[in-house]
C-alpha positions as a Markdown table, in Angstrom:
| # | Residue | x | y | z |
|---|---|---|---|---|
| 1 | Unk | 44.7 | 88.6 | 65.5 |
| 2 | Unk | 46.0 | 91.6 | 67.4 |
| 3 | Unk | 48.8 | 91.4 | 70.0 |
| 4 | Unk | 48.1 | 90.1 | 73.4 |
| 5 | Unk | 47.7 | 92.7 | 76.1 |
| 6 | Unk | 50.3 | 93.2 | 78.8 |
| 7 | Unk | 50.3 | 90.8 | 81.7 |
| 8 | Unk | 48.9 | 92.2 | 85.0 |
| 9 | Unk | 51.2 | 92.9 | 87.9 |
| 10 | Unk | 51.9 | 90.5 | 90.7 |
| 11 | Unk | 49.8 | 91.0 | 93.8 |
| 12 | Unk | 51.4 | 91.4 | 97.3 |
| 13 | Unk | 51.1 | 87.6 | 97.9 |
| 14 | Unk | 52.9 | 86.9 | 94.8 |
| 15 | Unk | 49.7 | 85.7 | 92.9 |
| 16 | Unk | 49.4 | 86.6 | 89.3 |
| 17 | Unk | 46.9 | 89.3 | 88.7 |
| 18 | Unk | 44.1 | 88.9 | 86.2 |
| 19 | Unk | 44.8 | 88.8 | 82.5 |
| 20 | Unk | 43.9 | 92.0 | 80.8 |
| 21 | Unk | 41.3 | 92.1 | 78.1 |
| 22 | Unk | 42.2 | 90.8 | 74.7 |
| 23 | Unk | 43.2 | 93.4 | 72.3 |
| 24 | Unk | 41.3 | 94.1 | 69.1 |
| 25 | Unk | 42.3 | 92.0 | 66.1 |
| 26 | Unk | 44.5 | 93.9 | 63.8 |
| 27 | Unk | 43.9 | 93.9 | 60.0 |
| 28 | Unk | 44.8 | 90.8 | 57.9 |
| 29 | Unk | 48.2 | 91.0 | 56.4 |
| 30 | Unk | 49.0 | 90.7 | 52.8 |
| 31 | Unk | 49.3 | 87.1 | 51.3 |
| 32 | Unk | 52.9 | 86.0 | 51.3 |
| 33 | Unk | 54.6 | 84.7 | 48.1 |
| 34 | Unk | 53.8 | 81.2 | 46.9 |
| 35 | Unk | 56.2 | 78.6 | 48.2 |
| 36 | Unk | 58.1 | 76.3 | 45.9 |
| 37 | Unk | 56.2 | 73.3 | 44.3 |
| 38 | Unk | 56.4 | 70.2 | 46.4 |
| 39 | Unk | 57.7 | 66.9 | 45.0 |
| 40 | Unk | 55.2 | 64.8 | 42.8 |
| 41 | Unk | 53.2 | 62.3 | 44.8 |
| 42 | Unk | 53.1 | 58.6 | 44.0 |
| 43 | Unk | 51.0 | 57.6 | 41.0 |
| 44 | Unk | 47.5 | 56.4 | 42.1 |
| 45 | Unk | 46.1 | 53.0 | 41.0 |
| 46 | Unk | 44.6 | 52.7 | 37.4 |
| 47 | Unk | 40.9 | 53.3 | 37.4 |
| 48 | Unk | 38.5 | 50.7 | 35.9 |
| 49 | Unk | 38.2 | 50.4 | 32.1 |
| 50 | Unk | 35.3 | 52.4 | 30.6 |
| 51 | Unk | 32.6 | 50.7 | 28.6 |
| 52 | Unk | 33.2 | 50.0 | 24.9 |
| 53 | Unk | 31.9 | 52.8 | 22.8 |
| 54 | Unk | 29.4 | 52.2 | 20.0 |
| 55 | Unk | 30.8 | 50.9 | 16.7 |
| 56 | Unk | 31.4 | 53.7 | 14.2 |
| 57 | Unk | 29.8 | 53.6 | 10.8 |
| 58 | Unk | 31.3 | 51.5 | 8.1 |
| 59 | Unk | 33.6 | 53.4 | 5.8 |
| 60 | Unk | 33.0 | 53.6 | 2.1 |
| 61 | Unk | 34.0 | 50.5 | 0.0 |
| 62 | Unk | 37.4 | 50.8 | -1.6 |
| 63 | Unk | 37.8 | 50.7 | -5.4 |
| 64 | Unk | 38.0 | 47.2 | -6.9 |
| 65 | Unk | 41.5 | 45.9 | -7.5 |
| 66 | Unk | 42.8 | 45.1 | -10.9 |
| 67 | Unk | 41.8 | 41.6 | -12.3 |
| 68 | Unk | 44.6 | 39.1 | -11.8 |
| 69 | Unk | 46.0 | 37.1 | -14.8 |
| 70 | Unk | 44.0 | 33.9 | -15.8 |
| 71 | Unk | 45.5 | 30.8 | -14.2 |
| 72 | Unk | 46.7 | 27.8 | -16.3 |
| 73 | Unk | 44.1 | 25.3 | -17.6 |
| 74 | Unk | 43.7 | 22.3 | -15.3 |
| 75 | Unk | 44.3 | 18.8 | -16.6 |
| 76 | Unk | 41.4 | 17.1 | -18.3 |
| 77 | Unk | 39.3 | 14.9 | -16.0 |
| 78 | Unk | 39.1 | 11.1 | -16.5 |
| 79 | Unk | 36.5 | 10.0 | -19.1 |
| 80 | Unk | 33.2 | 8.9 | -17.3 |
| 81 | Unk | 31.8 | 5.4 | -17.9 |
| 82 | Unk | 29.8 | 4.9 | -21.1 |
| 83 | Unk | 26.0 | 5.2 | -20.5 |
| 84 | Unk | 23.7 | 2.2 | -21.1 |
| 85 | Unk | 22.7 | 1.5 | -24.7 |
| 86 | Unk | 19.4 | 3.0 | -25.5 |
| 87 | Unk | 16.5 | 0.7 | -26.4 |
| 88 | Unk | 16.3 | -0.4 | -30.1 |
| 89 | Unk | 13.9 | 1.6 | -32.2 |
| 90 | Unk | 10.8 | 0.1 | -33.6 |
| 91 | Unk | 11.2 | -1.8 | -36.9 |
| 92 | Unk | 9.9 | 0.2 | -39.8 |
| 93 | Unk | 7.1 | -1.1 | -41.9 |
| 94 | Unk | 7.9 | -3.6 | -44.8 |
| 95 | Unk | 8.1 | -1.9 | -48.1 |
| 96 | Unk | 5.7 | -3.0 | -50.9 |
| 97 | Unk | 6.6 | -6.1 | -52.9 |
| 98 | Unk | 8.0 | -5.3 | -56.4 |
| 99 | Unk | 6.1 | -6.3 | -59.5 |
| 100 | Unk | 7.0 | -9.6 | -61.2 |
| 101 | Unk | 9.1 | -9.3 | -64.3 |
| 102 | Unk | 7.3 | -9.7 | -67.7 |
| 103 | Unk | 7.7 | -13.1 | -69.2 |
| 104 | Unk | 9.1 | -13.0 | -72.7 |
| 105 | Unk | 7.1 | -14.3 | -75.6 |
| 106 | Unk | 7.4 | -18.0 | -76.6 |
| 107 | Unk | 9.7 | -18.5 | -79.6 |
| 108 | Unk | 8.2 | -19.8 | -82.9 |
| 109 | Unk | 7.8 | -23.6 | -83.4 |
| 110 | Unk | 10.2 | -25.2 | -85.8 |
| 111 | Unk | 9.1 | -26.7 | -89.2 |
| 112 | Unk | 8.1 | -30.3 | -88.9 |
| 113 | Unk | 10.1 | -32.7 | -91.1 |
| 114 | Unk | 8.3 | -34.8 | -93.8 |
| 115 | Unk | 6.6 | -37.9 | -92.6 |
| 116 | Unk | 8.1 | -41.2 | -93.8 |
| 117 | Unk | 6.0 | -43.6 | -95.9 |
| 118 | Unk | 3.9 | -46.1 | -94.0 |
| 119 | Unk | 4.6 | -49.7 | -94.8 |
| 120 | Unk | 1.9 | -52.2 | -95.5 |
| 121 | Unk | 0.4 | -54.0 | -92.5 |
| 122 | Unk | 1.1 | -57.7 | -92.5 |
| 123 | Unk | -1.6 | -60.2 | -91.7 |
| 124 | Unk | -2.2 | -61.1 | -88.1 |
| 125 | Unk | -1.0 | -64.6 | -87.3 |
| 126 | Unk | -3.0 | -67.0 | -85.2 |
| 127 | Unk | -2.6 | -66.7 | -81.5 |
| 128 | Unk | -0.4 | -69.3 | -80.0 |
| 129 | Unk | -1.3 | -71.4 | -77.0 |
| 130 | Unk | -0.3 | -69.9 | -73.7 |
| 131 | Unk | 2.7 | -71.6 | -72.3 |
| 132 | Unk | 3.1 | -72.5 | -68.6 |
| 133 | Unk | 4.3 | -69.8 | -66.3 |
| 134 | Unk | 8.0 | -70.0 | -65.8 |
| 135 | Unk | 9.6 | -69.9 | -62.4 |
| 136 | Unk | 10.3 | -66.5 | -60.9 |
| 137 | Unk | 13.9 | -65.6 | -61.5 |
| 138 | Unk | 16.1 | -64.2 | -58.8 |
| 139 | Unk | 16.0 | -60.5 | -58.1 |
| 140 | Unk | 18.5 | -58.6 | -60.0 |
| 141 | Unk | 21.1 | -56.5 | -58.3 |
| 142 | Unk | 20.1 | -52.9 | -57.5 |
| 143 | Unk | 21.3 | -50.6 | -60.2 |
| 144 | Unk | 23.4 | -47.6 | -59.3 |
| 145 | Unk | 21.7 | -44.4 | -58.2 |
| 146 | Unk | 21.3 | -42.0 | -61.0 |
| 147 | Unk | 22.8 | -38.5 | -60.9 |
| 148 | Unk | 20.9 | -35.7 | -59.0 |
| 149 | Unk | 19.1 | -33.5 | -61.4 |
| 150 | Unk | 19.8 | -29.8 | -61.5 |
| 151 | Unk | 18.1 | -27.6 | -58.9 |
| 152 | Unk | 15.0 | -25.7 | -60.1 |
| 153 | Unk | 14.9 | -21.9 | -60.2 |
| 154 | Unk | 14.0 | -20.3 | -56.8 |
| 155 | Unk | 10.4 | -19.1 | -56.7 |
| 156 | Unk | 9.4 | -15.5 | -55.8 |
| 157 | Unk | 9.1 | -14.7 | -52.0 |
| 158 | Unk | 5.5 | -15.0 | -50.9 |
| 159 | Unk | 3.8 | -12.3 | -48.8 |
| 160 | Unk | 3.6 | -13.2 | -45.0 |
| 161 | Unk | 0.1 | -13.8 | -43.7 |
| 162 | Unk | -1.2 | -11.5 | -40.9 |
| 163 | Unk | -3.7 | -12.0 | -38.1 |
| 164 | Unk | -5.3 | -9.3 | -36.0 |
| 165 | Unk | -8.3 | -8.8 | -33.7 |
| 166 | Unk | -11.0 | -6.5 | -35.1 |
| 167 | Unk | -14.1 | -5.6 | -33.1 |
| 168 | Unk | -15.2 | -7.2 | -29.8 |
| 169 | Unk | -18.9 | -6.9 | -29.4 |
| 170 | Unk | -21.0 | -7.7 | -26.3 |
| 171 | Unk | -24.0 | -9.9 | -27.5 |
| 172 | Unk | -27.4 | -10.2 | -25.8 |
| 173 | Unk | -27.7 | -12.6 | -22.9 |
| 174 | Unk | -28.5 | -16.2 | -24.0 |
| 175 | Unk | -27.1 | -15.8 | -27.6 |
| 176 | Unk | -24.2 | -17.8 | -28.9 |
| 177 | Unk | -20.6 | -16.6 | -29.0 |
| 178 | Unk | -19.2 | -16.2 | -32.5 |
| 179 | Unk | -16.0 | -15.3 | -34.3 |
| 180 | Unk | -16.0 | -13.9 | -37.9 |
| 181 | Unk | -13.1 | -13.0 | -40.3 |
| 182 | Unk | -13.7 | -9.5 | -41.7 |
| 183 | Unk | -10.4 | -9.6 | -43.5 |
| 184 | Unk | -9.0 | -12.1 | -46.1 |
| 185 | Unk | -7.5 | -15.6 | -45.8 |
| 186 | Unk | -4.1 | -14.0 | -46.3 |
| 187 | Unk | -4.7 | -11.1 | -43.8 |
| 188 | Unk | -7.3 | -12.3 | -41.3 |
| 189 | Unk | -9.1 | -9.8 | -39.0 |
| 190 | Unk | -11.1 | -11.7 | -36.4 |
| 191 | Unk | -14.2 | -10.1 | -35.0 |
| 192 | Unk | -15.5 | -11.5 | -31.7 |
| 193 | Unk | -19.1 | -11.4 | -30.4 |
| 194 | Unk | -19.3 | -12.5 | -26.7 |
| 195 | Unk | -22.8 | -12.8 | -25.1 |
| 196 | Unk | -23.4 | -10.9 | -21.9 |
| 197 | Unk | -24.1 | -13.1 | -18.9 |
| 198 | Unk | -27.4 | -12.7 | -17.1 |
| 199 | Unk | -27.6 | -10.2 | -14.3 |
| 200 | Unk | -27.6 | -12.0 | -10.9 |
| 201 | Unk | -30.2 | -11.2 | -8.3 |
| 202 | Unk | -29.1 | -9.5 | -5.1 |
| 203 | Unk | -30.2 | -11.6 | -2.1 |
| 204 | Unk | -32.4 | -9.6 | 0.3 |
| 205 | Unk | -30.9 | -8.3 | 3.6 |
| 206 | Unk | -31.7 | -10.6 | 6.5 |
| 207 | Unk | -30.7 | -9.8 | 10.1 |
| 208 | Unk | -31.9 | -9.4 | 13.7 |
| 209 | Unk | -30.4 | -7.5 | 16.6 |
| 210 | Unk | -31.6 | -7.8 | 20.2 |
| 211 | Unk | -30.3 | -6.5 | 23.5 |
| 212 | Unk | -31.1 | -6.1 | 27.3 |
| 213 | Unk | -29.8 | -3.2 | 29.5 |
| 214 | Unk | -31.0 | -4.0 | 33.0 |
| 215 | Unk | -28.9 | -6.5 | 35.1 |
| 216 | Unk | -30.4 | -10.0 | 35.2 |
| 217 | Unk | -29.4 | -12.9 | 37.5 |
| 218 | Unk | -29.4 | -16.6 | 36.8 |
| 219 | Unk | -28.1 | -20.0 | 37.9 |
| 220 | Unk | -25.6 | -22.1 | 35.9 |
| 221 | Unk | -27.3 | -23.3 | 32.7 |
| 222 | Unk | -30.0 | -20.5 | 32.6 |
| 223 | Unk | -30.0 | -18.9 | 29.1 |
| 224 | Unk | -29.7 | -15.1 | 28.9 |
| 225 | Unk | -32.9 | -13.2 | 28.1 |
| 226 | Unk | -33.0 | -10.2 | 25.7 |
| 227 | Unk | -35.9 | -7.9 | 26.6 |
| 228 | Unk | -36.1 | -5.9 | 23.3 |
| 229 | Unk | -35.3 | -6.1 | 19.6 |
| 230 | Unk | -33.3 | -3.3 | 18.1 |
| 231 | Unk | -33.3 | -4.0 | 14.3 |
| 232 | Unk | -34.9 | -6.7 | 12.2 |
| 233 | Unk | -35.0 | -7.3 | 8.4 |
| 234 | Unk | -36.6 | -10.3 | 6.7 |
| 235 | Unk | -38.2 | -13.4 | 8.1 |
| 236 | Unk | -35.2 | -15.7 | 8.2 |
| 237 | Unk | -34.5 | -14.9 | 11.9 |
| 238 | Unk | -37.2 | -14.3 | 14.6 |
| 239 | Unk | -37.1 | -13.4 | 18.3 |
| 240 | Unk | -39.8 | -12.4 | 20.8 |
| 241 | Unk | -38.8 | -9.5 | 23.1 |
| 242 | Unk | -38.1 | -10.8 | 26.6 |
| 243 | Unk | -37.3 | -14.3 | 25.4 |
| 244 | Unk | -34.0 | -16.2 | 25.4 |
| 245 | Unk | -34.8 | -18.1 | 22.1 |
| 246 | Unk | -33.7 | -16.9 | 18.6 |
| 247 | Unk | -35.3 | -19.0 | 15.8 |
| 248 | Unk | -33.6 | -19.6 | 12.4 |
| 249 | Unk | -36.4 | -20.2 | 9.9 |
| 250 | Unk | -34.3 | -20.6 | 6.7 |
| 251 | Unk | -31.2 | -22.9 | 6.2 |
| 252 | Unk | -28.0 | -21.1 | 5.3 |
| 253 | Unk | -24.8 | -19.6 | 6.5 |
| 254 | Unk | -25.1 | -17.1 | 9.4 |
| 255 | Unk | -22.9 | -14.8 | 11.4 |
| 256 | Unk | -23.5 | -14.6 | 15.2 |
| 257 | Unk | -22.0 | -11.9 | 17.4 |
| 258 | Unk | -22.5 | -11.5 | 21.2 |
| 259 | Unk | -21.1 | -9.1 | 23.8 |
| 260 | Unk | -22.0 | -8.3 | 27.4 |
| 261 | Unk | -20.6 | -7.9 | 31.0 |
| 262 | Unk | -20.8 | -10.8 | 33.5 |
| 263 | Unk | -20.3 | -10.8 | 37.3 |
| 264 | Unk | -20.5 | -13.7 | 39.8 |
| 265 | Unk | -23.7 | -14.2 | 41.8 |
| 266 | Unk | -23.7 | -13.0 | 45.4 |
| 267 | Unk | -24.0 | -16.6 | 46.6 |
| 268 | Unk | -21.0 | -17.9 | 44.7 |
| 269 | Unk | -17.9 | -19.2 | 46.5 |
| 270 | Unk | -14.5 | -18.3 | 45.0 |
| 271 | Unk | -12.8 | -18.9 | 42.8 |
| 272 | Unk | -15.9 | -19.3 | 40.5 |
| 273 | Unk | -15.5 | -20.3 | 36.9 |
| 274 | Unk | -18.1 | -19.3 | 34.3 |
| 275 | Unk | -18.2 | -20.3 | 30.6 |
| 276 | Unk | -20.5 | -18.3 | 28.3 |
| 277 | Unk | -21.4 | -20.3 | 25.1 |
| 278 | Unk | -23.7 | -20.1 | 22.0 |
| 279 | Unk | -25.9 | -23.2 | 21.9 |
| 280 | Unk | -27.8 | -24.5 | 18.8 |
| 281 | Unk | -30.7 | -26.7 | 19.7 |
| 282 | Unk | -29.0 | -27.4 | 23.0 |
| 283 | Unk | -25.5 | -28.2 | 21.6 |
| 284 | Unk | -22.5 | -25.8 | 22.1 |
| 285 | Unk | -21.4 | -24.2 | 18.8 |
| 286 | Unk | -17.6 | -24.9 | 18.3 |
| 287 | Unk | -15.5 | -21.7 | 18.7 |
| 288 | Unk | -18.3 | -19.8 | 20.5 |
| 289 | Unk | -17.4 | -20.3 | 24.2 |
| 290 | Unk | -15.7 | -17.7 | 26.5 |
| 291 | Unk | -14.4 | -18.8 | 29.9 |
| 292 | Unk | -13.6 | -16.6 | 32.9 |
| 293 | Unk | -12.4 | -17.4 | 36.5 |
| 294 | Unk | -13.8 | -14.9 | 39.1 |
| 295 | Unk | -11.7 | -14.4 | 42.2 |
| 296 | Unk | -14.0 | -12.2 | 44.3 |
| 297 | Unk | -17.6 | -10.9 | 44.5 |
| 298 | Unk | -16.6 | -7.5 | 43.1 |
| 299 | Unk | -15.0 | -9.1 | 40.0 |
| 300 | Unk | -16.5 | -8.6 | 36.5 |
| 301 | Unk | -15.5 | -9.3 | 32.9 |
| 302 | Unk | -16.6 | -8.3 | 29.4 |
| 303 | Unk | -17.6 | -11.4 | 27.4 |
| 304 | Unk | -17.8 | -11.6 | 23.5 |
| 305 | Unk | -17.6 | -13.9 | 20.6 |
| 306 | Unk | -18.1 | -13.7 | 16.8 |
| 307 | Unk | -18.6 | -17.0 | 14.9 |
| 308 | Unk | -19.9 | -18.2 | 11.5 |
| 309 | Unk | -22.7 | -20.8 | 11.7 |
| 310 | Unk | -24.1 | -23.3 | 9.2 |
| 311 | Unk | -27.8 | -24.0 | 9.8 |
| 312 | Unk | -28.8 | -27.0 | 7.7 |
| 313 | Unk | -32.4 | -27.5 | 9.0 |
| 314 | Unk | -35.2 | -25.1 | 10.0 |
| 315 | Unk | -36.4 | -24.2 | 12.5 |
| 316 | Unk | -33.2 | -24.1 | 14.7 |
| 317 | Unk | -33.1 | -22.5 | 18.1 |
| 318 | Unk | -30.1 | -20.4 | 19.3 |
| 319 | Unk | -29.4 | -19.4 | 22.9 |
| 320 | Unk | -26.6 | -17.8 | 24.9 |
| 321 | Unk | -26.0 | -19.9 | 28.0 |
| 322 | Unk | -23.6 | -19.2 | 31.0 |
| 323 | Unk | -22.5 | -22.4 | 32.9 |
| 324 | Unk | -20.3 | -23.2 | 35.8 |
| 325 | Unk | -21.8 | -21.1 | 38.6 |
| 326 | Unk | -24.4 | -18.4 | 39.2 |
| 327 | Unk | -24.1 | -15.1 | 37.4 |
| 328 | Unk | -25.2 | -11.6 | 36.9 |
| 329 | Unk | -25.3 | -10.2 | 33.4 |
| 330 | Unk | -25.7 | -6.6 | 32.1 |
| 331 | Unk | -25.4 | -4.7 | 28.8 |
| 332 | Unk | -25.9 | -7.8 | 26.7 |
| 333 | Unk | -26.5 | -7.8 | 22.9 |
| 334 | Unk | -26.8 | -10.4 | 20.2 |
| 335 | Unk | -26.6 | -9.8 | 16.4 |
| 336 | Unk | -27.5 | -12.5 | 13.8 |
| 337 | Unk | -27.0 | -12.0 | 10.1 |
| 338 | Unk | -27.8 | -14.4 | 7.2 |
| 339 | Unk | -24.8 | -14.4 | 4.8 |
| 340 | Unk | -26.3 | -16.6 | 2.1 |
| 341 | Unk | -27.1 | -20.1 | 1.0 |
| 342 | Unk | -24.9 | -23.1 | 2.0 |
| 343 | Unk | -22.4 | -23.6 | -0.9 |
| 344 | Unk | -22.8 | -26.9 | -2.8 |
């Protein structure tokens, strides 16, 4: 900046005159020399550590070092327990019997000595009269036992007899069983012929299945009605659609299965107990009764039983009968199957 202009003169009243105009700025002077370096400032705080750089590539594998000397041999381990003895091998076959030695020839018979001269036979004297039998004398003392004779030579060992089963043949039905020996008396081979038994006949399938879907109502003691038959084979069991009666026409052993859903009647008072039973000619079959105690009008229960039944006379009538109070029944079904004749 240029120098300030001269101050104006004082007026007559002593007031300062106006400031003269500012002079024109002079040229910028040359830059002065650089002053000496100031003292070093205090060290600033350490900045945060930078992120870890990526791992560099693995360097090449170094050369294998020299093999070290072999270490001393370790002490021998304790001897393990002896393993179980193996099973004995099968006995080899018996070798053939050796041939009997040849019996030597019989030596020559010695020369007979000369026979002595036979003297003359004297005349036979007359037979004397038989004297009376003398009294039996006392038994003499037992003489001493004679010495044991020498043992005879041991005989040759005989061949053991064998017995084995040969053929087993199925004979015709009704023929006799037999056993024959196709070997020898020493080595027997027994062949068996066993007659085949007669083929039994398969009993015909006999069953009847009936059901009823719509709900039906009844009083205590009214048998359930089954409005249609589902499946029926044979004539041992009969049922008319819409009836409560199932008729057994052939004595035998039967299997009876029932299931359905029972509810109390609208007029019942609670609690109401109902027992659903299978009856045979009006009598309850043991083991075929299912009780239930209803607590309210909206209560219901599935009922079912499965029981074997012996029918000894025909015809016999079967019914399913709820007792105890009124009822409503739905989705009921009854299956009866003949299992066979009554065992004797």
